[in-house]
N, C-alpha and C positions, 0 to 999 in steps of 0.2 A: 613555511611552517604550518604544522596542520593547526586549524583552529577550531571551537566552541563555538555557536551561536545559539543563545537562548530567546525565542519567542514566544511571548506570553498570549498571543494567537486573541487580543483583546483591542487589537487597533494601534496600540503604541508601539513605536520602534522596536524592533530585536535589538538585543543586547551581546555585542561580540565581546567576550571573555579577552581581552588585550591586554596586557601589562602598560602599554603606554598609557593607557585609557584608565589605569587603577585597579585590574583585576587580573590578578598573575595567577595561573594554575600551576599548581606545586607539584612537581614529581609525577607528572602526569596522571589523567583520570583514570580509573577502575571500571569494567565493564563494557569495556569496548570489542571484547573480543567473544569466544562462545558464551553463550549462557549457560547457568546449570541445569543439570538432567536428573530426572528422578526416575530410577527402575522399580518398575513393578513386579514384583514378586511372590510366589505360592510356594507354599510347601510341596514337597514330590510324595508320591503314594507311598514310596517306601520309607517315607521320615527321614532320609539323609539327604541332606543340600535342598536347594530350591530349584525351580523351575520359572527362568526370566520369562515375563508373560508380555510388557510392553515398557517403552520408555517414552518418557516424557518431558518434553522441553519447557522449564519453568520461566517465570516473570522474569524480564530482565531490569537490574538497577543499575543504574548509572552512579558513582561517586565522582564528584569533583572538587579535588581540594583546590582551596581558593584563599589567596591573600589578598585582600581588600584593602586599599590605602589610599591616602591624598597626600597633594602638598599641605593642606590645612586641615585643620577639626572637620568645619562647616564643609570643604569639598569631602572629604572622607563620608562623613556622616549621610551627604545628600546619595554618593555611589552606594551606601550600604543600605539606604533606603529603596533606592531604586530596586536594587537585589532582591529585598525583603519583601516589594512590594510584588513583583515577578512571580514569586515562589508562593507566595502566602494567597494569591488569588486562584493559585492551581487547584483544580479538581479533575474526577474522571471525565467530567462534562467537558471540561475546558482545559486541558493539557497544557503543559509548555512543549512548545516543538523544539528538540534538540537536534540543531544541524552540526554534523561531523566534515569538514573538510579537509581532504588529506592533502599531503604534498603535492599532487598532481592538479589538487584545485576539484578533485569529483567529489561534489555534497552528495551524502547520506543522512537522513534522519531518522528520530525514532519521537514519540510523545510520552513524556513522564510527567508523573503527579508528584510534586513534592511529599517527601516524607519523613526528612528531618536533615539536620544538621548546620542550621542557622543559629542554634544554639550560640554560637562563637568562642575565641578565646582570645579576649582582649590583654594585650601585653602590658604587663606592668610597665608606667611610665611612658608609655606611648599610646597617644589619644588620636593618632591620626592611621590607624591600620587593625585590623582584626582578623584570624584565621578562620576557616569556614572548611566543612567538608559535607556539600550539599548532597543530598541522597534523592535522586529522582527514578520512579519506578513505572514501565510498560509492562502492561499484561502480554501483549505481543512481544514474544523472545525476538524478533526479527526487526533490524535495519532495513530503510526502507531505500531502493537506490531511485538514480533518477528515473521520471516518468517514461513508458514507452508509449506510445500511439500508434496502433496498427488499423488501416481501413480499407475497404475495399469498393469500389465504384466503377462507374463507366469513364470517369475524367481523372486519371492520375498523373501527378507531377513528374513521376519517374515510373515508366513502364517496367511492369513485371512479368515474368512468364508466366503465361497462361495455359492451364492443362482442363483441357476439355470433360465435363462431367458428363456419364455417359447416360447416351438417351437425349442428349442437348447440345447445341452448338452455340458460339458466341453471337450476340447479334444486339443491335442498339437497344433492345428491351429488356435485357435480362442482364444482372450481374453474377456471375458465376465462376467458380473455378477452385482448384487446389493450391494450397501453397505451405510451405513449411515456413513455420514460424518458429523462431529461435528465442527462448525465453531465458534471459540472465538471472542469474539468481541462484538460491540453496532450497527453495520451497515451493510448494506449488499455489498459485493463485487463482482467486475466482472473480473475477472483475465483470463489472454489467456489461453488454452489448447495447449499443445505442443505434436503432434502425431510421434512417430517414426516407421517407417517402418521396414520388409514389412508389407502389410496390404491392405485391402479395405474394402469399406462401413463402417466408421465410424459412432458411435452412442451415442451422448450425451441425457441424458433424468435426467433432475432434476424434480421428482415428487412432490417434495414438493414446488417449487416453480412456475410451472407449465409450464416449458418451454421442447422443445425437438427438436431436430437437428441431420439429417442425413445427411450424404457427401458420396456420391456413387462416389468414386474414388480411381482409384489403387496406392496406396504407394510403391516404389520400395525399394529395400533393402539399397544401396549405394548412395551416390552422396547427393549434397543440395536437392534434389528433394525426398529424403526419410525422409525429417520432416516436417511437415505441424504445422502450427500455426494458432488456431482458436480464434480470438479475439471478445472477448463478450461485451465488454465496449458500453455503449450507444453511437450512432455518430459516432462509430471508427469500428462497425461491419466488420470483414473480414475472409476470410478463404487464407490464402497465404501460397505457400512453401518455401523452402530455396531460389530457385533463384527469390522470390518475384511475383513469375509468380500467378495471380488472379484465384481462384478455386470457387467463390461464384457461378459461375453455376453448379457444381455440386453436391451444396444442394438441396437436394429431400425428402420429407418424405410423397411419396407416391402419389396416383393419386389425393386426395384431399390437396395436398401442406401442409399450416398450419404452415411452420416450423418458431421457435423464440430461439433466444438467449437471456440467460438473468443471473440471480445472485446468488451467493452463498447466503442465507440467514443466519442470525446470529442463532447459534443452530443448530439443526439436519437438515440435509439436505438426503433425500432419493435420492440416485444417481444410474443411469441402464448407464454404458459404455460397449459399446463392439466395436470389432475391427476384421473382418474376415479375414480368409488366413494369420495369422500373424506367427511371427517366434520367436525363442527363444530371439533375438532383439527387439523385437517390444514392444513398451510402451505406454501410455497414461498418461501424467503428467499435474498437475496441482499445480501453487505454487503462494501465496499470503501474504500479509501484513494485519493481523487482524486491524479493524478501533474500535478504541476506544474513547469515547465521553471524558476522563479524564484520563489525567495520575497517 
């Protein structure tokens, strides 16, 4: 059966909403499907009707109708107090991680901040049970799927087809090649790229999404400076080493410039990644959580 798990992310154990433990979900939760959308419109020039300008996917609300009960009044209060503590501590800075596990056992998750529903409906004459309709809100409208990890390196546990980059050839001192990377999900993702040295002149080129960045920087083989992170998220784009040193000035796409950083698109992405003067320990890795419109 599908299940919901509430993780307060504060070091205490997650709470599995299981009727055998006194947390019985009533009539199925709301908000597991498509999130709401808002249509942006403007009046037409002739004054009749409107032009549809954009579609905005709104925040996601999860409503969990829940019957909390116990064999004794004391047990009921303990279970209710645990739920109240988890929800009461949640903030936008430390939200509750809600994991939905479907019939096949595949977990998907979102992070929600408690906004209401624990006022309760204690039944007359029953001091061991109470009904709730907990509402959690996530500003991100997407569910996140199981994490996907991809890497390029000289040593790979499973050989992959290698397609040579024009003007170069495979050697023991270069990571290089083109790969079709399939990204599951419903939306583009902007994961960080983590590069471990030694190596120099890193190139990341997403031909499908139309962006390319070249970082002309020598990465050592040891120490914090041997790892650099390329952050691609809009408004947060950065290149830093393990010391936090800003390497943005090392970006160079040739005399005409024109560098960009961008997303991985849902579906196939034709990627070209190269790192020159690399060694056995060198790698270029990317990890992301697929974004899903519905659980």
